[in-house]
C-alpha positions in Angstrom: -45.9 -13.4 48.3 -46.4 -11.9 50.9 -45.2 -8.3 52.1 -44.1 -9.6 55.9 -42.8 -12.0 57.9 -45.4 -11.5 60.6 -45.5 -14.9 63.9 -48.9 -16.2 64.1 -51.4 -15.1 66.8 -48.6 -12.0 66.5 -51.9 -9.6 66.5 -55.2 -9.8 67.1 -57.8 -8.6 64.4 -59.8 -5.4 65.8 -64.1 -4.9 66.1 -65.2 -4.9 62.9 -61.0 -5.8 61.0 -60.6 -9.4 60.0 -57.5 -11.0 58.9 -56.8 -11.7 55.4 -55.4 -14.8 53.4 -52.2 -12.6 53.9 -51.7 -12.3 57.4 -49.9 -8.7 57.1 -52.9 -7.5 56.2 -56.4 -6.8 58.6 -59.6 -5.1 55.9 -62.7 -4.5 57.4 -65.1 -7.1 57.3 -67.9 -7.2 54.4 -68.3 -7.4 50.6 -64.7 -5.8 49.9 -62.4 -7.2 52.1 -62.0 -9.7 49.5 -61.2 -7.5 46.8 -59.0 -5.1 49.5 -56.9 -8.1 50.9 -56.0 -8.6 47.5 -54.6 -5.4 46.4 -52.7 -4.9 50.0 -50.9 -8.1 48.9 -50.3 -7.0 45.7 -49.1 -3.5 46.9 -46.4 -5.4 49.3 -44.9 -7.2 46.6 -43.4 -3.5 45.5 -41.4 -3.1 49.2 -40.2 -6.9 48.5 -38.1 -5.2 45.3 -35.9 -3.4 47.9 -36.0 -6.7 50.7 -38.0 -4.5 52.6 -41.0 -6.6 55.0 -43.1 -5.3 57.6 -42.4 -6.9 61.1 -46.6 -6.1 62.2 -49.9 -6.2 60.4 -51.2 -3.3 58.8 -55.2 -2.6 58.9 -56.3 -1.4 56.3 -59.8 1.0 56.2 -61.6 2.6 53.5 -63.6 5.3 53.8 -65.6 7.8 52.3 -63.5 10.9 52.8 -60.1 11.8 54.4 -59.1 14.6 56.5 -55.5 14.8 56.9 -55.2 18.5 56.8 -54.8 19.3 53.1 -57.3 19.1 50.2 -58.0 15.7 48.0 -55.8 13.5 50.5 -56.7 10.1 49.1 -54.7 7.8 51.7 -52.7 8.1 54.8 -51.3 5.8 57.9 -51.4 6.4 61.4 -48.7 4.9 62.9 -51.5 5.1 66.5 -53.3 2.5 65.1 -51.2 0.8 63.0 -53.7 1.7 59.8 -53.9 2.9 56.6 -57.3 4.6 55.2 -58.3 5.1 52.3 -60.1 6.5 49.8 -63.1 3.0 48.8 -61.8 2.4 45.2 -65.5 3.6 43.3 -65.4 7.1 45.2 -61.3 7.0 44.1 -62.6 8.6 40.3 -64.5 11.6 41.8 -62.0 13.0 44.6 -59.3 13.6 41.4 -59.1 16.9 39.8 -59.2 16.7 36.4 -55.3 16.2 35.1 -54.1 14.4 38.2 -51.9 11.0 37.1 -53.8 9.1 38.7 -56.2 9.6 36.7 -54.1 7.9 34.1 -54.7 4.2 36.3 -57.7 2.2 36.8 -59.5 2.5 40.0 -58.1 -1.0 40.8 -53.8 0.2 39.5 -54.8 3.4 41.5 -56.0 2.0 44.2 -53.0 -0.7 44.1 -50.1 2.0 43.9 -51.9 3.9 47.4 -52.0 1.4 49.3 -47.7 0.7 48.1 -47.3 4.5 48.9 -48.3 3.6 52.5 -47.5 0.0 53.3 -43.9 2.5 53.1 -44.7 4.9 55.7 -46.2 1.8 57.7 -42.4 -0.2 57.3 -40.5 3.2 58.5 -43.7 3.9 61.6 -42.2 0.0 62.6 -38.4 -0.2 61.7 -37.3 -1.0 66.0 -35.0 1.6 66.8 -34.3 3.7 63.4 -33.5 6.8 63.5 -36.7 9.2 62.4 -36.7 10.0 58.2 -36.0 13.5 56.8 -39.5 13.5 55.1 -38.3 14.2 51.9 -36.4 10.6 52.2 -39.0 8.8 53.6 -41.5 10.2 50.5 -38.8 9.3 47.5 -38.5 5.5 49.2 -42.7 6.1 48.9 -43.1 7.0 45.5 -40.5 4.9 44.2 -42.2 1.4 45.9 -45.5 2.7 45.2 -44.6 3.0 41.4 -42.5 -0.6 41.5 -46.2 -1.6 41.9 -47.5 -0.5 39.2 -46.9 -2.4 35.6 -44.8 -0.8 32.8 -48.0 0.0 31.0 -49.3 1.7 34.2 -46.3 3.3 35.3 -45.5 5.0 31.6 -49.4 6.3 31.8 -48.9 8.4 35.0 -45.0 9.0 34.2 -46.8 10.6 30.6 -49.4 12.3 33.1 -47.3 13.9 35.7 -45.2 15.8 33.4 -41.7 16.5 33.0 -39.2 18.1 35.5 -39.5 17.5 39.2 -36.6 16.9 41.7 -36.6 15.2 44.3 -36.5 18.1 47.1 -39.4 18.7 49.4 -40.2 21.5 48.3 -41.5 19.4 44.6 -42.3 16.7 47.4 -45.6 19.6 49.0 -46.6 21.5 45.7 -46.1 18.7 42.6 -46.3 15.5 44.0 -46.6 14.0 41.4 -43.7 15.4 39.6 -41.7 14.2 42.7 -43.4 11.3 42.5 -42.4 11.0 39.2 -38.4 12.2 39.9 -38.4 9.5 42.8 -39.0 6.7 39.7 -36.7 7.6 37.0 -33.8 8.3 40.2 -35.6 4.4 41.4 -35.0 2.9 37.9 -31.2 4.5 37.2 -29.8 3.3 40.8 -32.1 0.2 42.2 -32.2 0.2 45.7 -28.6 1.3 46.4 -30.9 4.6 47.7 -33.1 3.3 49.6 -31.2 1.2 51.7 -28.4 4.3 52.0 -31.9 6.1 53.7 -32.4 3.6 56.2 -29.6 2.8 57.4 -28.5 6.5 58.2 -26.1 6.7 55.7 -27.5 9.2 53.2 -29.8 11.9 53.2 -31.9 13.6 49.7 -32.1 17.1 52.3 -27.6 16.6 52.7 -27.6 16.7 49.2 -29.4 20.9 48.7 
């Protein structure tokens, strides 16, 4: 399934990138192109859980390392370029600290999960005329749909490794992000897409609940 409704010819591929079979995504040319495209398309399906669509194609660049102002960054979205930068699958395991919840997943599942997270940031950045979201709200949506991109067994493994506790607050998002993700999933599993839609419409914020 496509993650977006993209008009043909809406964007030309940047140098070194090639459009995927799903035109919502462009991946780097080369041996890994097909695998990255397949992972992106699978990750994009999680957006459809709440009827969300990308409005422009997203480039996906694999990298040997990322520098995003914090240690152990695994993926990031550059809204200026419209590009996700993500650690190459064969390097993911080496960048995970012992006990990290992503380490409970296969490399393929972790890669797909991280792509789903960054695709939410891409979608939010593409919203026409939408007000900026509180960071806690954007991370809630990204984490909830990231875990929606996992299969039931994969998700159970992640949640078990993340551990108990966790709250949907900015401080938990910053200092205990895996437990924040687990809390976001529990809320999403209980309430469905209601909170996501209300956040995007500007009618609800976890920030205002504090």
